[in-house]
N, CA, C and O atoms as a GROMACS GRO file, in nm:
protein
  408
    1MET      N    1   0.084  -0.119   0.000
    1MET     CA    2   0.000   0.000   0.000
    1MET      C    3   0.088   0.124   0.000
    1MET      O    4   0.189   0.128   0.070
    2ALA      N    5   0.052   0.223  -0.076
    2ALA     CA    6   0.130   0.346  -0.087
    2ALA      C    7   0.132   0.421   0.045
    2ALA      O    8   0.035   0.420   0.121
    3LYS      N    9   0.244   0.487   0.071
    3LYS     CA   10   0.263   0.563   0.194
    3LYS      C   11   0.288   0.709   0.161
    3LYS      O   12   0.374   0.772   0.223
    4GLU      N   13   0.216   0.763   0.065
    4GLU     CA   14   0.238   0.900   0.020
    4GLU      C   15   0.195   0.997   0.128
    4GLU      O   16   0.103   0.970   0.205
    5ALA      N   17   0.263   1.111   0.134
    5ALA     CA   18   0.230   1.217   0.228
    5ALA      C   19   0.192   1.342   0.151
    5ALA      O   20   0.250   1.370   0.046
    6ASN      N   21   0.096   1.416   0.202
    6ASN     CA   22   0.055   1.540   0.141
    6ASN      C   23   0.169   1.640   0.151
    6ASN      O   24   0.234   1.648   0.255
    7ASP      N   25   0.194   1.716   0.044
    7ASP     CA   26   0.306   1.811   0.042
    7ASP      C   27   0.268   1.949   0.092
    7ASP      O   28   0.348   2.042   0.080
    8GLY      N   29   0.149   1.966   0.148
    8GLY     CA   30   0.106   2.094   0.200
    8GLY      C   31   0.025   2.175   0.099
    8GLY      O   32  -0.038   2.274   0.136
    9THR      N   33   0.025   2.135  -0.026
    9THR     CA   34  -0.050   2.206  -0.129
    9THR      C   35  -0.178   2.131  -0.164
    9THR      O   36  -0.254   2.174  -0.251
   10GLY      N   37  -0.201   2.021  -0.099
   10GLY     CA   38  -0.314   1.937  -0.134
   10GLY      C   39  -0.277   1.829  -0.233
   10GLY      O   40  -0.356   1.740  -0.262
   11ASN      N   41  -0.156   1.838  -0.286
   11ASN     CA   42  -0.106   1.738  -0.380
   11ASN      C   43  -0.019   1.638  -0.307
   11ASN      O   44   0.048   1.671  -0.209
   12THR      N   45  -0.020   1.518  -0.356
   12THR     CA   46   0.064   1.414  -0.300
   12THR      C   47   0.173   1.382  -0.400
   12THR      O   48   0.145   1.327  -0.507
   13PRO      N   49   0.299   1.414  -0.367
   13PRO     CA   50   0.407   1.385  -0.462
   13PRO      C   51   0.426   1.234  -0.479
   13PRO      O   52   0.414   1.157  -0.384
   14PHE      N   53   0.455   1.195  -0.600
   14PHE     CA   54   0.478   1.055  -0.629
   14PHE      C   55   0.616   1.015  -0.580
   14PHE      O   56   0.714   1.084  -0.607
   15ASP      N   57   0.625   0.904  -0.510
   15ASP     CA   58   0.753   0.852  -0.463
   15ASP      C   59   0.759   0.704  -0.501
   15ASP      O   60   0.689   0.622  -0.442
   16PRO      N   61   0.844   0.670  -0.600
   16PRO     CA   62   0.851   0.531  -0.644
   16PRO      C   63   0.888   0.434  -0.531
   16PRO      O   64   0.849   0.317  -0.536
   17ALA      N   65   0.961   0.482  -0.432
   17ALA     CA   66   1.003   0.394  -0.322
   17ALA      C   67   0.882   0.330  -0.252
   17ALA      O   68   0.892   0.221  -0.196
   18ASN      N   69   0.769   0.399  -0.256
   18ASN     CA   70   0.649   0.347  -0.191
   18ASN      C   71   0.586   0.230  -0.266
   18ASN      O   72   0.496   0.164  -0.214
   19TYR      N   73   0.632   0.203  -0.387
   19TYR     CA   74   0.571   0.100  -0.470
   19TYR      C   75   0.665  -0.016  -0.502
   19TYR      O   76   0.627  -0.108  -0.574
   20LEU      N   77   0.786  -0.010  -0.452
   20LEU     CA   78   0.884  -0.116  -0.478
   20LEU      C   79   0.877  -0.218  -0.364
   20LEU      O   80   0.952  -0.210  -0.266
   21GLU      N   81   0.787  -0.311  -0.378
   21GLU     CA   82   0.758  -0.402  -0.268
   21GLU      C   83   0.820  -0.540  -0.283
   21GLU      O   84   0.854  -0.605  -0.184
   22THR      N   85   0.836  -0.587  -0.406
   22THR     CA   86   0.887  -0.723  -0.427
   22THR      C   87   1.023  -0.719  -0.497
   22THR      O   88   1.062  -0.617  -0.554
   23ALA      N   89   1.093  -0.830  -0.491
   23ALA     CA   90   1.221  -0.841  -0.561
   23ALA      C   91   1.201  -0.821  -0.711
   23ALA      O   92   1.287  -0.763  -0.778
   24GLU      N   93   1.090  -0.867  -0.763
   24GLU     CA   94   1.060  -0.850  -0.905
   24GLU      C   95   1.036  -0.703  -0.939
   24GLU      O   96   1.083  -0.654  -1.042
   25ASP      N   97   0.962  -0.632  -0.853
   25ASP     CA   98   0.940  -0.487  -0.872
   25ASP      C   99   1.075  -0.416  -0.882
   25ASP      O  100   1.097  -0.335  -0.972
   26ILE      N  101   1.163  -0.448  -0.790
   26ILE     CA  102   1.294  -0.383  -0.783
   26ILE      C  103   1.376  -0.415  -0.906
   26ILE      O  104   1.438  -0.326  -0.965
   27ARG      N  105   1.378  -0.540  -0.945
   27ARG     CA  106   1.456  -0.581  -1.062
   27ARG      C  107   1.411  -0.507  -1.188
   27ARG      O  108   1.493  -0.450  -1.260
   28TYR      N  109   1.281  -0.507  -1.212
   28TYR     CA  110   1.228  -0.440  -1.332
   28TYR      C  111   1.252  -0.289  -1.326
   28TYR      O  112   1.284  -0.227  -1.428
   29TYR      N  113   1.238  -0.231  -1.209
   29TYR     CA  114   1.260  -0.087  -1.193
   29TYR      C  115   1.404  -0.050  -1.225
   29TYR      O  116   1.429   0.046  -1.298
   30LEU      N  117   1.499  -0.125  -1.170
   30LEU     CA  118   1.640  -0.096  -1.197
   30LEU      C  119   1.677  -0.127  -1.342
   30LEU      O  120   1.756  -0.053  -1.402
   31GLU      N  121   1.624  -0.234  -1.398
   31GLU     CA  122   1.650  -0.264  -1.539
   31GLU      C  123   1.602  -0.150  -1.628
   31GLU      O  124   1.672  -0.109  -1.720
   32ALA      N  125   1.484  -0.098  -1.600
   32ALA     CA  126   1.431   0.013  -1.680
   32ALA      C  127   1.518   0.137  -1.663
   32ALA      O  128   1.542   0.209  -1.759
   33ALA      N  129   1.564   0.163  -1.542
   33ALA     CA  130   1.648   0.280  -1.516
   33ALA      C  131   1.781   0.269  -1.592
   33ALA      O  132   1.835   0.370  -1.636
   34MET      N  133   1.832   0.149  -1.605
   34MET     CA  134   1.962   0.130  -1.670
   34MET      C  135   1.954   0.136  -1.823
   34MET      O  136   2.056   0.152  -1.889
   35GLU      N  137   1.836   0.122  -1.878
   35GLU     CA  138   1.821   0.123  -2.023
   35GLU      C  139   1.868   0.253  -2.087
   35GLU      O  140   1.916   0.252  -2.200
   36GLY      N  141   1.855   0.364  -2.016
   36GLY     CA  142   1.892   0.492  -2.074
   36GLY      C  143   2.038   0.528  -2.061
   36GLY      O  144   2.082   0.629  -2.115
   37ASN      N  145   2.115   0.447  -1.991
   37ASN     CA  146   2.258   0.473  -1.970
   37ASN      C  147   2.285   0.611  -1.911
   37ASN      O  148   2.389   0.671  -1.938
   38ASP      N  149   2.193   0.662  -1.831
   38ASP     CA  150   2.208   0.792  -1.764
   38ASP      C  151   2.249   0.765  -1.619
   38ASP      O  152   2.168   0.720  -1.538
   39ALA      N  153   2.375   0.792  -1.588
   39ALA     CA  154   2.429   0.759  -1.456
   39ALA      C  155   2.350   0.824  -1.343
   39ALA      O  156   2.327   0.760  -1.240
   40LYS      N  157   2.307   0.947  -1.360
   40LYS     CA  158   2.231   1.016  -1.254
   40LYS      C  159   2.094   0.950  -1.234
   40LYS      O  160   2.046   0.938  -1.122
   41HIS      N  161   2.032   0.909  -1.343
   41HIS     CA  162   1.902   0.841  -1.331
   41HIS      C  163   1.919   0.705  -1.262
   41HIS      O  164   1.836   0.667  -1.180
   42ILE      N  165   2.025   0.634  -1.295
   42ILE     CA  166   2.052   0.505  -1.232
   42ILE      C  167   2.077   0.524  -1.082
   42ILE      O  168   2.024   0.448  -1.001
   43ALA      N  169   2.157   0.624  -1.046
   43ALA     CA  170   2.185   0.650  -0.905
   43ALA      C  171   2.057   0.684  -0.830
   43ALA      O  172   2.034   0.636  -0.719
   44SER      N  173   1.973   0.767  -0.891
   44SER     CA  174   1.847   0.806  -0.829
   44SER      C  175   1.754   0.685  -0.812
   44SER      O  176   1.690   0.670  -0.708
   45ALA      N  177   1.747   0.600  -0.914
   45ALA     CA  178   1.664   0.479  -0.906
   45ALA      C  179   1.714   0.387  -0.796
   45ALA      O  180   1.634   0.328  -0.722
   46LEU      N  181   1.845   0.374  -0.784
   46LEU     CA  182   1.901   0.291  -0.678
   46LEU      C  183   1.868   0.353  -0.541
   46LEU      O  184   1.844   0.281  -0.444
   47GLY      N  185   1.868   0.486  -0.535
   47GLY     CA  186   1.827   0.554  -0.412
   47GLY      C  187   1.682   0.525  -0.378
   47GLY      O  188   1.648   0.506  -0.261
   48ASP      N  189   1.595   0.522  -0.479
   48ASP     CA  190   1.454   0.486  -0.456
   48ASP      C  191   1.444   0.346  -0.397
   48ASP      O  192   1.368   0.323  -0.303
   49VAL      N  193   1.521   0.254  -0.452
   49VAL     CA  194   1.518   0.116  -0.402
   49VAL      C  195   1.570   0.111  -0.259
   49VAL      O  196   1.511   0.045  -0.173
   50ALA      N  197   1.681   0.180  -0.233
   50ALA     CA  198   1.737   0.181  -0.097
   50ALA      C  199   1.637   0.240   0.003
   50ALA      O  200   1.623   0.188   0.114
   51ARG      N  201   1.568   0.347  -0.036
   51ARG     CA  202   1.467   0.404   0.053
   51ARG      C  203   1.351   0.308   0.074
   51ARG      O  204   1.293   0.304   0.183
   52SER      N  205   1.317   0.231  -0.028
   52SER     CA  206   1.207   0.135  -0.012
   52SER      C  207   1.241   0.028   0.091
   52SER      O  208   1.152  -0.028   0.155
   53LYS      N  209   1.369  -0.001   0.106
   53LYS     CA  210   1.414  -0.102   0.201
   53LYS      C  211   1.452  -0.041   0.336
   53LYS      O  212   1.468  -0.113   0.434
   54GLY      N  213   1.465   0.092   0.341
   54GLY     CA  214   1.503   0.160   0.464
   54GLY      C  215   1.648   0.206   0.457
   54GLY      O  216   1.740   0.125   0.468
   55MET      N  217   1.668   0.334   0.437
   55MET     CA  218   1.803   0.387   0.418
   55MET      C  219   1.889   0.365   0.542
   55MET      O  220   2.009   0.343   0.530
   56THR      N  221   1.830   0.370   0.661
   56THR     CA  222   1.907   0.347   0.783
   56THR      C  223   1.965   0.206   0.783
   56THR      O  224   2.080   0.186   0.820
   57GLU      N  225   1.885   0.109   0.742
   57GLU     CA  226   1.932  -0.030   0.738
   57GLU      C  227   2.038  -0.049   0.631
   57GLU      O  228   2.137  -0.119   0.653
   58ILE      N  229   2.019   0.013   0.515
   58ILE     CA  230   2.119   0.004   0.408
   58ILE      C  231   2.249   0.067   0.454
   58ILE      O  232   2.357   0.013   0.428
   59ALA      N  233   2.242   0.181   0.522
   59ALA     CA  234   2.361   0.247   0.574
   59ALA      C  235   2.433   0.155   0.673
   59ALA      O  236   2.556   0.144   0.670
   60ARG      N  237   2.357   0.091   0.760
   60ARG     CA  238   2.417   0.000   0.858
   60ARG      C  239   2.488  -0.115   0.788
   60ARG      O  240   2.600  -0.150   0.825
   61GLN      N  241   2.424  -0.174   0.689
   61GLN     CA  242   2.481  -0.289   0.619
   61GLN      C  243   2.604  -0.252   0.537
   61GLN      O  244   2.696  -0.333   0.523
   62THR      N  245   2.606  -0.131   0.483
   62THR     CA  246   2.718  -0.091   0.398
   62THR      C  247   2.831  -0.027   0.478
   62THR      O  248   2.944  -0.019   0.429
   63GLY      N  249   2.802   0.018   0.599
   63GLY     CA  250   2.902   0.089   0.678
   63GLY      C  251   2.920   0.233   0.632
   63GLY      O  252   3.016   0.299   0.670
   64LEU      N  253   2.827   0.282   0.551
   64LEU     CA  254   2.832   0.419   0.501
   64LEU      C  255   2.731   0.504   0.577
   64LEU      O  256   2.633   0.452   0.631
   65GLY      N  257   2.755   0.632   0.582
   65GLY     CA  258   2.663   0.722   0.650
   65GLY      C  259   2.532   0.735   0.575
   65GLY      O  260   2.528   0.738   0.452
   66ARG      N  261   2.424   0.744   0.652
   66ARG     CA  262   2.291   0.754   0.593
   66ARG      C  263   2.280   0.879   0.504
   66ARG      O  264   2.231   0.871   0.392
   67GLN      N  265   2.327   0.994   0.554
   67GLN     CA  266   2.318   1.117   0.476
   67GLN      C  267   2.406   1.109   0.352
   67GLN      O  268   2.369   1.160   0.246
   68ALA      N  269   2.521   1.046   0.364
   68ALA     CA  270   2.609   1.029   0.248
   68ALA      C  271   2.541   0.944   0.142
   68ALA      O  272   2.555   0.971   0.022
   69LEU      N  273   2.466   0.842   0.184
   69LEU     CA  274   2.393   0.759   0.089
   69LEU      C  275   2.281   0.838   0.022
   69LEU      O  276   2.262   0.830  -0.099
   70TYR      N  277   2.206   0.916   0.103
   70TYR     CA  278   2.102   1.000   0.044
   70TYR      C  279   2.161   1.091  -0.063
   70TYR      O  280   2.103   1.106  -0.170
   71ASN      N  281   2.275   1.152  -0.034
   71ASN     CA  282   2.339   1.243  -0.130
   71ASN      C  283   2.387   1.168  -0.254
   71ASN      O  284   2.361   1.212  -0.366
   72ALA      N  285   2.457   1.057  -0.235
   72ALA     CA  286   2.514   0.983  -0.347
   72ALA      C  287   2.406   0.924  -0.436
   72ALA      O  288   2.424   0.914  -0.558
   73LEU      N  289   2.294   0.886  -0.376
   73LEU     CA  290   2.187   0.818  -0.451
   73LEU      C  291   2.069   0.911  -0.480
   73LEU      O  292   1.955   0.866  -0.487
   74SER      N  293   2.099   1.037  -0.496
   74SER     CA  294   1.996   1.135  -0.529
   74SER      C  295   2.000   1.167  -0.678
   74SER      O  296   2.084   1.115  -0.752
   75LYS      N  297   1.909   1.252  -0.722
   75LYS     CA  298   1.904   1.290  -0.864
   75LYS      C  299   2.033   1.358  -0.908
   75LYS      O  300   2.069   1.352  -1.025
   76ASN      N  301   2.101   1.423  -0.816
   76ASN     CA  302   2.226   1.491  -0.848
   76ASN      C  303   2.348   1.416  -0.793
   76ASN      O  304   2.459   1.469  -0.794
   77GLY      N  305   2.326   1.296  -0.745
   77GLY     CA  306   2.435   1.218  -0.688
   77GLY      C  307   2.528   1.159  -0.793
   77GLY      O  308   2.494   1.152  -0.911
   78ASN      N  309   2.642   1.118  -0.746
   78ASN     CA  310   2.740   1.054  -0.833
   78ASN      C  311   2.817   0.953  -0.747
   78ASN      O  312   2.931   0.978  -0.708
   79PRO      N  313   2.754   0.839  -0.717
   79PRO     CA  314   2.818   0.744  -0.626
   79PRO      C  315   2.942   0.682  -0.687
   79PRO      O  316   2.952   0.662  -0.808
   80THR      N  317   3.037   0.652  -0.600
   80THR     CA  318   3.155   0.580  -0.646
   80THR      C  319   3.115   0.436  -0.677
   80THR      O  320   3.009   0.389  -0.634
   81LEU      N  321   3.199   0.368  -0.750
   81LEU     CA  322   3.173   0.227  -0.778
   81LEU      C  323   3.169   0.149  -0.647
   81LEU      O  324   3.091   0.055  -0.634
   82GLU      N  325   3.253   0.187  -0.552
   82GLU     CA  326   3.254   0.120  -0.421
   82GLU      C  327   3.119   0.136  -0.350
   82GLU      O  328   3.066   0.040  -0.294
   83THR      N  329   3.063   0.257  -0.353
   83THR     CA  330   2.931   0.280  -0.292
   83THR      C  331   2.825   0.202  -0.366
   83THR      O  332   2.740   0.138  -0.304
   84LEU      N  333   2.829   0.207  -0.497
   84LEU     CA  334   2.732   0.136  -0.579
   84LEU      C  335   2.731  -0.013  -0.548
   84LEU      O  336   2.624  -0.072  -0.526
   85THR      N  337   2.848  -0.075  -0.545
   85THR     CA  338   2.853  -0.219  -0.521
   85THR      C  339   2.814  -0.252  -0.376
   85THR      O  340   2.754  -0.357  -0.351
   86ALA      N  341   2.847  -0.165  -0.282
   86ALA     CA  342   2.808  -0.189  -0.142
   86ALA      C  343   2.656  -0.185  -0.127
   86ALA      O  344   2.598  -0.269  -0.058
   87VAL      N  345   2.593  -0.088  -0.190
   87VAL     CA  346   2.447  -0.077  -0.182
   87VAL      C  347   2.381  -0.195  -0.251
   87VAL      O  348   2.289  -0.255  -0.197
   88LEU      N  349   2.428  -0.229  -0.369
   88LEU     CA  350   2.372  -0.345  -0.439
   88LEU      C  351   2.386  -0.471  -0.355
   88LEU      O  352   2.293  -0.551  -0.347
   89ASP      N  353   2.502  -0.489  -0.291
   89ASP     CA  354   2.524  -0.606  -0.206
   89ASP      C  355   2.425  -0.606  -0.089
   89ASP      O  356   2.369  -0.710  -0.056
   90ALA      N  357   2.405  -0.491  -0.027
   90ALA     CA  358   2.310  -0.481   0.084
   90ALA      C  359   2.168  -0.513   0.040
   90ALA      O  360   2.086  -0.561   0.119
   91LEU      N  361   2.139  -0.487  -0.086
   91LEU     CA  362   2.007  -0.517  -0.141
   91LEU      C  363   1.996  -0.659  -0.194
   91LEU      O  364   1.890  -0.701  -0.241
   92GLY      N  365   2.106  -0.734  -0.188
   92GLY     CA  366   2.106  -0.871  -0.240
   92GLY      C  367   2.115  -0.875  -0.390
   92GLY      O  368   2.068  -0.969  -0.453
   93LEU      N  369   2.176  -0.772  -0.449
   93LEU     CA  370   2.190  -0.762  -0.595
   93LEU      C  371   2.337  -0.753  -0.632
   93LEU      O  372   2.423  -0.731  -0.546
   94GLN      N  373   2.365  -0.771  -0.761
   94GLN     CA  374   2.502  -0.757  -0.810
   94GLN      C  375   2.500  -0.703  -0.951
   94GLN      O  376   2.402  -0.718  -1.024
   95LEU      N  377   2.610  -0.640  -0.990
   95LEU     CA  378   2.625  -0.594  -1.127
   95LEU      C  379   2.659  -0.712  -1.216
   95LEU      O  380   2.722  -0.809  -1.172
   96SER      N  381   2.616  -0.705  -1.340
   96SER     CA  382   2.656  -0.806  -1.437
   96SER      C  383   2.672  -0.736  -1.572
   96SER      O  384   2.619  -0.628  -1.594
   97VAL      N  385   2.745  -0.800  -1.660
   97VAL     CA  386   2.770  -0.745  -1.793
   97VAL      C  387   2.717  -0.843  -1.895
   97VAL      O  388   2.736  -0.964  -1.884
   98GLN      N  389   2.650  -0.788  -1.995
   98GLN     CA  390   2.600  -0.871  -2.104
   98GLN      C  391   2.606  -0.790  -2.233
   98GLN      O  392   2.608  -0.668  -2.229
   99PRO      N  393   2.609  -0.857  -2.346
   99PRO     CA  394   2.616  -0.786  -2.472
   99PRO      C  395   2.491  -0.701  -2.493
   99PRO      O  396   2.381  -0.737  -2.450
  100LYS      N  397   2.509  -0.588  -2.560
  100LYS     CA  398   2.396  -0.505  -2.596
  100LYS      C  399   2.312  -0.577  -2.701
  100LYS      O  400   2.363  -0.655  -2.782
  101ALA      N  401   2.183  -0.549  -2.697
  101ALA     CA  402   2.096  -0.603  -2.801
  101ALA      C  403   2.128  -0.534  -2.932
  101ALA      O  404   2.157  -0.414  -2.934
  102ALA      N  405   2.124  -0.607  -3.040
  102ALA     CA  406   2.159  -0.551  -3.171
  102ALA      C  407   2.059  -0.448  -3.217
  102ALA      O  408   2.073  -0.392  -3.325
   0.00000   0.00000   0.00000
């Protein structure tokens, strides 16, 4: 169930993190984010996934600061490869390489 909060204007901002409930949801969401090869979009999508699981818990598992994760995994973030792999590991995911579709 969505956990949206009113933004004070009567509108409820959309937050994808509220809808990423299953491993399949997360997989498809990240796959779609990666299709555009936009590093900032990928970082932001990974941030949505981390928030869906609880950023405090992800920070604990990775040994990284919660605020540092919020910053790195934001729309303007630029996480290091080390941060990226640590977050993916905490989420039970891993990077893989495959040939591009023709």
